[in-house]
N, C-alpha and C positions, 0 to 999 in steps of 0.2 A: 333310436333302435335300428339295427340293421335289418334289411329284409332278405338277407342271404341265409339266415338260419344260424349264423355264427354267434358265439358269445361275444357281446360287445361291452366296452368300457365307457362309462360316463367320465370323460376327462376332467370335468369341472369338480366333481366330488370324489372320484376314485372308486365309485361303486361299480361292481361287476354283476350284471344281470343278463342271463341268456335270453335272447329273443325267442328261443324255443325252450319252454320250461323242461327242467330235468329234476331228478330227485334220487332218493335212495330206494332201490328195488329190494335190496336185502342188506342186512348188517349182522355182524357177529363179533364176539369177544372171546378172549381166553386169558386166564390168570393162573400162573403156576400155584400148586397147592402148598408149597413150603412157605412158612412165615417166620421172619426174624423179629421178635419183639424189640421195640426201641429200648426197653430196659436192659436188654443184653448188650447193646452198644454202649450205653451209659455205664453199665457195670464194668466193662473191660477198660474203657478209656477215661471214665470220670469217677470211678469208685461208686457208681450209683447215684452221684449227685447231679444237680442241674435239672432244668426243665426238658421235656421231651416234645419234639415238634409233631410227632404222630404216634399212633399206638403200635403199629407194626408195619412191615412191608413184605411184599411177595418176592420170593427168591427162586430163580430157576434151578431145577434139579441138574445133576451131572449130565443127563441126556437131553437137556433142553437148551435151545439158543433162540436167537431172533427168528430164524427160519421156522423152527417147529412151532413157536408161538404164533407167528403170522399164518402158518398153514392151518392150525386149528381154528383161528378166527375166520379165515377165508372159507373153510368148510362150513362153518356155522352160517356165514353170510349166504353161501350158495344154497344151503338147506332152506333158508327163509325166502330167498328169491325164487327158487324152483325153476331155474333156467339151465339151459345146456351150457356148460363151461366153454364149449367150443365157440360160442357166440361172443365171448369176451374179447373185445378188440385191443385192450391194453391191460397189463398187469404191472402195478407200480407198488413198491415197498419203500416206505420212508422209515429211516432208523439212524441212530447214532452208533449202533453196535452190530453192523452186518458181520456175519461169520467169516467172510473173506474180504481181504483188502483189495484183491483183484480177482473177481468172479462174482457176478451178480446173484443176489438172493432171489430176485424176481424171476429169473429163468428156471431156477430149481422149483420154485413154488408153482409157476405156470405149468410146468411138466407134471407136477404132483396132482394138480386138480384137473388135468386134462384140457388145458386151454391152448396148448401148443399144437402145431407149429405156426398157425396162422394168426399171430397176435404180436403186439408190440410189448416190450418189457424193459423196465429200467428201475434202478435204485435211486432214491431221492435222499437228500440231506439238507436240512436247515434246522439243526438242533432239535428242540422239542416240537416244532411245528412242521416237521417233515411229513407227518401224516396228513395234515390239512392241505399241504401243498398238493398231494396226490388227488385230493377231492376237488380242489379248484381246477386243476388241469383236466380232470375227468369231466367236469361240467362243460368245459370247452370242447372236448373231444365228442361228447355225446350230442351237445346242442348243435355242433357244426355238421353232424352226420358222418364224421370220420369213424365212429364206432357206435354200435348200438348199446353196448355195455362196457364199462371200465371198472376194474377192481382196484380200489385204492386202500392201502393198509398203512397203519402206523404201529410199529412194534419195537420193543427195546429190552435189553438185559443190561440195565445201566450199572455203572461202576462208580464208586466213590473211594478216594484215598483212605486207607485205614486211619481211623481217628478223626477224619475230617467231618464237618457238619453234614456233608452230602451223604455220608455213610448211613445216616439215619433214614434217609428217604429214597436214595437211588435204588429203584426196584425193577420189576419185570412184568410185562403184560402187553397186550396188543388188541387192536380193534380193526375190523375190515368192513368196507362199505362197497356195495355194487351200485354204481351210478348208472341210471338208465332213463328212459322216457318218463315224463310226468304221469302219463296215464297208467303206468305200471308201478308207480312209486308208492311206498307206504308213508313217505314224507317228501314233500316238494321243497326244493331250495328256492326261496323267493329272491334272495339277493346275497351278495358277498362283498366284503371290503377288506383290503389289506393295507397295513400301515407298517413301514419299515424304516429304520435308520441304522447308521453305523454306531452301535453301542457295545463296546468291548466288556461285557459283564461276565462272560463265561466262554472258555475256549480250551482246546486241546490240540497241540501241534503234533505232526507226524512223529511216531515212535514214543510218544508219551502214553503211558498206560492209563493214567488218571487225568481227569479234567481239572483245570484251575478256574477260580471264580473270584469276582470282585467283592466278596463279603456282602455288606449291606447295600452296596452299589447295585446288586442284582435286583433289589426291590425298586428303588427309585434312583435314576430315571429309567431303569430297564423295564421290569415287569409292569408296574402300575401305569406308567406313561403309555406304553404300547397297547396294553389290554383295554384300558379305558378309552383311549383315543379311537381305536378300531370300533369299539362298541358304540361310542357316542356318534361317530360319523355315520355309521350304518343306520342307527335309529333316527338320526336327524334327516337323512336322505329319504327314509321310508315314511317319515311323519309319525313315528311311534315313540313311545316311552316304555320304561320298564314295566309299567302296569299292563301293557298290551301283550306281554308274553306270559305263558303258563309256567315255563321253566327257563332257567339259565344255567349254563355250564361253562366254566372257565378252566384254563390251564392250572394244574395243581402241583406246584413244586413243593408245597407243604399244605397244612390245613388252614393257616391264617391268611395267606395271600389272597386266595380266591374269595374268601368271605369278605375281606376288606374291600377288594375291587368291586365285588357285586354290590356292596352298600354304596360305594362311590358312584356306581351307575344307577342307583335308585331301586335296586331289587330288595325284596323281603326274604327272610330266612326260608319260608316254605317254598320259594321258587328255586333255591339252589341246593337244598339238602339231598334230593334224590340223586343228583349227579356227583355229589362230593364223595369220592372214593379214596382219596389220598390217605386219610387217617388209618385205613385198614389194608391198603395195598401198596402205599407209597407212591412215589413219582415215577410213572412208567414212561417218562420222557416223550418220545414221538407218539405214544398212544395215550398220553394223559388226558387231554380234553375230550378226545373222541371215544375213549374208553368210558368216561363219565357219561357221554352222550348215549352209549348203548344201554346204560342202566336207566336212563330217562325213557328211551324208546321201548324198553321192556314194560314200562308202566303207562305209557302215553295212551291217550284216547283220541279218536277222530276229532279234528278241529283244534287240538292243542297247538300252541305256537311255542317255538324254542329258539333261543339265542345261544349260539355256541361260539366261544372265542378261544383260540389257541395262543400260545406264545412260544417263540423260539429265540434263544439267546443269540446275540449278534447284531441286530435284534429285530424282531417283527411279530406281528399278530395278524391272524386271519379271523374275520368274524362272519358268521353265517346266520341268516334268518330262515327258519323252516316252518312249514305248516304240515301237520300230520293229517293223513287222509284216511278214508274208510278201510283201506287195505291193511292197516296196521293190525287190526284185531285178529285176522286169520293167520298172520305170519309170525306173531310174537311167540307162539308155542311150538314152532317148527324146529327150534334149536335150544340148547341150554341158555338160561338167562345169566346175565352177569352176576347177579346175586347168588346163583347156584355155585359159581366158581369161587366167590368170596367165602361162602359158607363151608366149602370143601377145603379145609385147612389142616396143615400138619406143622406144629411148632418145632423149630430147630434152635440149637444154641449157637453161640458165636463161633465156636470151633468148627462145627459142621458147616456153617456159612462160609468160613474162610476156605475150607476144603472144596466146597461146591463151586465157589467163585474163583478158585485157583489163585488166591491171594498169597498163599504160602508156596514160594518157589523152592523146589527141591533140587534143581540143577542150575 
């Protein structure tokens, strides 16, 4: 461990542990109210035949995008943290669907919450783990003393080609986390581990409107190899097993993948059910695993332990071990719970979905 206060890396095992402990001072979520049932996609493209990967997915309204989703989540995180936004030293937004190709989402959001002008801002991209990338970098910023607080966000309004398997699950939502000193945190991050390889399971080139994917290749060796490797390495380094965690939450491209991966890591059903949101909100991409984490924090109690693992195509996983503190109880009720957003739903049909997502080109 370094005595400088900087976050340091165990080069033998790849474990990242700040020498100065940090954690989540606040967290927040947002999920759009519109829902497209999976049966609607099957009705249009398969005549109602075939199995359904999820129940329904969240769809952004005509006036919603990644920025508005990220902003609502950030405001909820600020409400829980109870801090002056002017003290936030960095504002980072991870997404696959930033509203501008050239103009950062982060500067607009920082202005909207009152964090400007004395702050750092940037947009992040690593497929579905762009959100956890902001958290890892935030750990380093805070532990090093470069910033007292960092706002890290994962948000998306994901797209799937009409009729493609992705259209069932590509959804919208986001989660925001304010990383700060451990003594102010409702959950302390004990350690993190990243595992990355060059695995072309999912991609979208410039000017392509919809992503392409490697069909079943996206499961193995992509998703399962990276998620389980990151989780196993982190637990081995910490001398822990699945039984040492109260909850686990994994990236959720569908309902089956995270359940299978959790079993491979040794977890039981009661440990993952709280954070499994994909069946009712879909795959929120950059916000998928950390959105599930917000649902866990909404219910967590002091002393609970949590393992969270993201996955981003291309490919890589970030794993985090967290310990919930006594501050969780007073902060949970300061903002709407993730379950409140899930319960607040308005069902739409496929035609409305096509119009909202601008899949029907008129010019």
